[in-house]
C-alpha positions in Angstrom: -31.9 -32.1 24.2 -32.3 -29.4 26.9 -31.3 -30.6 30.4 -34.2 -30.6 32.9 -31.7 -29.7 35.7 -31.9 -26.1 36.7 -29.0 -23.9 35.7 -28.7 -20.9 38.0 -26.4 -18.0 38.7 -25.4 -17.1 42.3 -26.0 -13.5 41.1 -29.7 -14.2 40.7 -32.1 -12.6 43.3 -32.0 -14.8 46.4 -35.8 -15.6 46.3 -35.6 -16.7 42.7 -32.4 -18.7 43.4 -34.1 -20.4 46.3 -37.1 -21.4 44.3 -35.2 -22.7 41.3 -32.6 -24.5 43.3 -35.2 -26.0 45.6 -37.3 -27.3 42.8 -34.4 -28.9 41.0 -33.0 -30.4 44.2 -36.4 -31.8 45.1 -36.9 -33.4 41.7 -33.4 -34.3 40.6 -31.1 -33.7 43.5 -28.8 -31.7 41.2 -28.4 -28.2 39.8 -25.8 -26.4 37.7 -24.5 -23.2 39.3 -22.7 -20.5 37.4 -21.2 -17.2 38.6 -20.2 -19.0 41.7 -17.4 -16.5 42.6 -14.5 -19.0 42.4 -11.8 -17.3 40.2 -11.3 -19.1 36.9 -7.6 -18.5 37.0 -7.5 -20.3 40.4 -9.5 -23.2 39.0 -7.1 -23.5 36.0 -4.1 -23.5 38.3 -5.6 -26.1 40.5 -6.4 -28.3 37.5 -2.8 -28.0 36.4 -1.4 -29.0 39.8 -3.8 -31.9 40.1 -2.6 -33.3 36.8 1.0 -32.8 37.9 0.5 -34.8 41.0 -1.2 -37.7 39.3 1.6 -37.8 36.7 4.1 -38.5 39.5 5.6 -42.1 39.7 3.4 -44.6 41.4 5.8 -45.2 44.3 5.9 -41.4 45.0 2.1 -41.2 45.0 1.8 -44.2 47.3 4.3 -42.7 49.7 1.4 -40.3 50.6 -1.1 -43.2 51.3 -2.0 -43.2 55.0 -2.8 -46.7 56.1 -5.8 -46.9 58.4 -6.7 -43.3 57.6 -10.0 -44.1 55.9 -8.8 -42.1 52.8 -9.5 -38.9 54.8 -6.2 -37.2 53.8 -3.5 -37.7 51.3 -3.5 -40.3 48.5 -5.9 -43.2 47.8 -4.6 -45.6 45.2 -6.4 -46.7 42.0 -9.2 -49.3 42.5 -9.6 -48.8 46.3 -13.1 -47.3 46.7 -16.1 -49.4 46.0 -19.7 -48.1 45.7 -22.2 -49.3 48.3 -23.7 -52.6 47.1 -21.0 -53.3 44.4 -18.1 -55.7 44.4 -16.0 -54.1 41.6 -13.6 -51.3 42.7 -14.0 -47.9 41.0 -11.5 -47.1 38.2 -10.1 -44.0 39.9 -7.4 -42.6 42.2 -7.7 -39.5 44.3 -6.2 -37.1 46.8 -8.0 -35.6 49.8 -7.6 -32.2 51.4 -9.5 -31.4 54.6 -9.8 -28.5 57.0 -6.7 -27.1 58.6 -7.6 -26.6 62.3 -5.6 -24.4 64.7 -3.5 -26.3 67.2 -5.4 -27.6 70.2 -8.9 -27.3 68.5 -11.3 -29.7 70.2 -12.5 -30.9 66.8 -9.0 -32.1 65.9 -10.0 -35.6 67.2 -12.4 -35.8 64.1 -10.1 -34.3 61.5 -6.6 -35.5 60.8 -4.0 -33.0 59.7 -3.4 -32.5 56.0 -0.4 -33.9 54.2 1.2 -32.0 51.3 3.2 -33.4 48.4 6.6 -31.7 48.2 7.1 -32.7 44.6 4.5 -30.2 43.2 5.4 -26.6 43.8 2.5 -24.3 45.0 0.3 -27.3 45.8 -0.6 -26.4 49.4 -1.1 -22.7 48.8 -3.3 -23.2 45.7 -5.6 -25.9 47.3 -6.0 -24.2 50.7 -7.2 -21.1 48.7 -9.5 -23.2 46.6 -10.9 -24.9 49.7 -11.8 -21.6 51.2 -13.4 -20.4 48.0 -15.5 -23.6 47.8 -16.7 -22.9 51.3 -17.8 -19.4 50.3 -19.8 -20.7 47.3 -21.3 -23.5 49.4 -22.5 -21.0 52.1 -24.4 -19.0 49.4 -26.0 -22.1 48.1 -27.0 -23.3 51.6 -28.5 -19.8 52.3 -30.8 -20.3 49.2 -31.7 -23.8 50.4 -32.5 -22.5 53.9 -35.0 -20.0 52.3 -36.5 -22.7 50.2 -37.1 -24.7 53.4 -38.7 -21.8 55.2 -35.7 -21.2 57.5 -33.6 -18.1 58.2 -31.0 -17.6 55.4 -28.2 -18.1 57.9 -29.7 -21.3 59.5 -27.0 -23.5 58.1 -24.0 -21.3 59.1 -23.6 -22.9 62.6 -24.2 -26.4 61.3 -21.2 -26.3 58.9 -18.9 -24.1 60.9 -15.6 -26.1 61.1 -17.4 -28.8 59.2 -15.5 -31.9 58.2 -15.5 -30.9 54.5 -13.2 -32.6 52.1 -11.9 -31.5 48.7 -11.1 -34.5 46.4 -8.8 -34.3 43.4 -9.9 -37.1 41.1 -8.1 -38.9 38.3 -9.8 -41.5 36.2 -7.0 -43.1 34.1 -7.5 -44.2 30.5 -9.6 -47.4 30.3 -7.3 -50.4 29.7 -9.1 -53.5 31.0 -12.3 -52.5 32.8 -13.4 -56.1 33.5 -16.9 -55.0 34.4 -15.8 -52.1 36.6 -16.7 -48.4 35.9 -15.1 -45.1 36.7 -17.6 -44.5 39.4 -20.4 -47.0 40.0 -23.9 -45.7 40.9 -23.8 -44.2 44.4 -25.2 -41.4 46.6 -22.9 -38.9 48.3 -22.5 -39.0 52.0 -22.2 -35.4 52.9 -24.4 -32.2 53.0 -24.0 -30.8 49.5 -21.3 -31.5 46.8 -19.9 -28.8 44.6 -18.1 -30.3 41.6 -15.7 -28.7 39.2 -14.6 -30.5 36.0 -17.9 -32.2 35.0 -18.0 -30.7 31.5 -16.8 -33.8 29.8 -19.6 -36.4 29.2 -19.9 -39.2 31.6 -21.6 -37.9 34.8 -25.2 -39.0 35.0 -28.0 -38.9 37.6 -30.8 -41.5 38.0 -34.2 -39.8 37.8 -37.2 -40.8 39.9 -38.5 -42.4 36.7 -35.5 -44.7 36.4 -33.8 -42.8 33.6 -30.1 -41.8 33.4 -29.9 -38.1 32.8 -26.5 -36.5 31.7 -25.1 -33.8 34.0 -22.7 -31.7 31.8 -22.3 -28.1 33.0 -20.4 -25.5 31.0 -16.6 -25.4 31.6 -15.9 -23.6 34.9 -19.4 -24.0 36.3 -20.4 -26.2 39.2 -22.5 -29.3 39.3 -24.1 -29.2 42.8 -25.9 -32.1 44.3 -27.6 -33.0 47.6 -25.8 -35.5 49.9 -27.4 -38.1 52.2 -27.0 -36.0 55.3 -29.1 -33.2 54.0 -31.5 -35.6 52.4 -32.0 -37.2 55.9 -32.3 -33.8 57.6 -35.1 -32.8 55.2 -36.9 -36.1 55.3 -35.9 -36.6 51.6 -37.7 -33.4 50.6 -34.3 -32.5 49.0 -33.1 -35.7 47.3 -29.8 -37.4 47.5 -29.8 -38.8 44.0 -27.9 -41.9 42.8 -25.3 -40.9 40.2 -22.4 -42.4 38.3 -19.5 -41.7 36.0 -19.8 -44.1 33.1 -16.9 -45.4 31.1 -16.2 -43.5 27.8 -16.2 -45.3 24.5 -14.1 -45.2 21.5 -11.2 -42.6 21.3 -12.2 -41.0 24.6 -11.5 -44.2 26.5 -7.8 -43.6 25.9 -7.9 -40.3 27.8 -7.8 -39.5 31.5 -10.7 -37.7 33.2 -10.0 -35.2 36.0 -12.4 -33.4 38.3 -12.5 -31.7 41.7 -15.5 -32.3 44.0 -15.9 -30.5 47.3 -17.8 -32.5 49.8 -19.3 -29.9 52.1 -20.0 -31.5 55.5 -21.8 -30.6 58.7 -19.5 -30.2 61.7 -18.8 -33.6 63.3 -20.9 -32.9 66.4 -24.0 -31.7 64.6 -27.0 -33.8 65.4 -28.9 -34.8 62.2 -32.5 -34.7 63.3 -35.4 -34.4 60.8 -36.6 -30.8 60.4 -40.1 -30.5 61.8 -41.1 -28.4 58.9 -40.4 -31.4 56.6 -42.8 -33.7 58.5 -46.6 -33.8 58.0 -49.4 -36.3 57.5 -48.4 -37.0 53.9 -44.7 -37.1 54.8 -44.2 -38.9 58.1 -40.7 -38.9 59.6 -38.6 -41.6 57.9 -35.6 -41.0 60.2 -36.9 -40.9 63.8 -33.5 -41.8 65.2 -31.0 -38.9 65.2 -27.3 -39.3 65.0 -24.3 -37.1 64.8 -22.7 -36.2 61.4 -19.5 -38.0 62.6 -21.3 -41.2 63.3 -23.2 -41.1 60.0 -19.9 -40.6 58.2 -18.2 -43.5 59.9 -21.0 -45.8 59.0 -20.9 -44.9 55.4 -17.1 -45.0 55.1 -17.2 -48.6 56.2 -19.8 -49.3 53.5 -17.6 -48.0 50.7 -14.3 -49.7 51.8 -12.5 -46.7 53.1 -12.5 -47.8 56.8 
């Protein structure tokens, strides 16, 4: 079965890229992006170091858990996060890396300093490099989105400058006793756009407007990219933040771990999310007349998923 989700290359002509991404994001909220410019050797090294961290003893990993930190930095233990509207904790553990701000930066009130595990050699250098590469790829995708929306190609630049973006290293351990829980229950992402590495193994699915679960399984090394709630709100849902899940594997695959690395690209904390006038007309009245800052939106949603 051919996937209905657009598969594009960032080397495509920008007008063609904007049209294909816009159509796929409008209908499915997802697209597959190849030729994204992130070095495959860097990706392989990051995957290796992620596996090395999660293989550390439980007490070592938990020493990097920051109580009261909302999961923003460091380690979040297995079965902590819960999808909005669900009571079973997701079957995953993760590590968060955020933006490193210069000392005295006024946005430091919104972004905690990173912590780095000393047990994994090269961890900080590798993931700070990958963070920067994710940002570059995200900026190209946002330029195409801007053109699709009839905006200047650099419109999003100022909105995400020093954004509160987070890179998550994810580990879904082998399934032992799920007890009704799943690796990632159906949810929408909070942020602007998500760029995901490591989705080539079956399990990631999106919920279509017709109520069908559609697999999202990009080629190895490619990105699965989806719209987050912040951008959906900004565009009056013209670009859709789609419910998606990571279902539990069956049979032999249930005895294996799953690893992935999503990059949650965020607006800057003080950016005011106000519906674009170009996305409002008689057929599409403004569904979000009250504006709010990206920071306030994030705080509300983190409480809903048990991280604050």
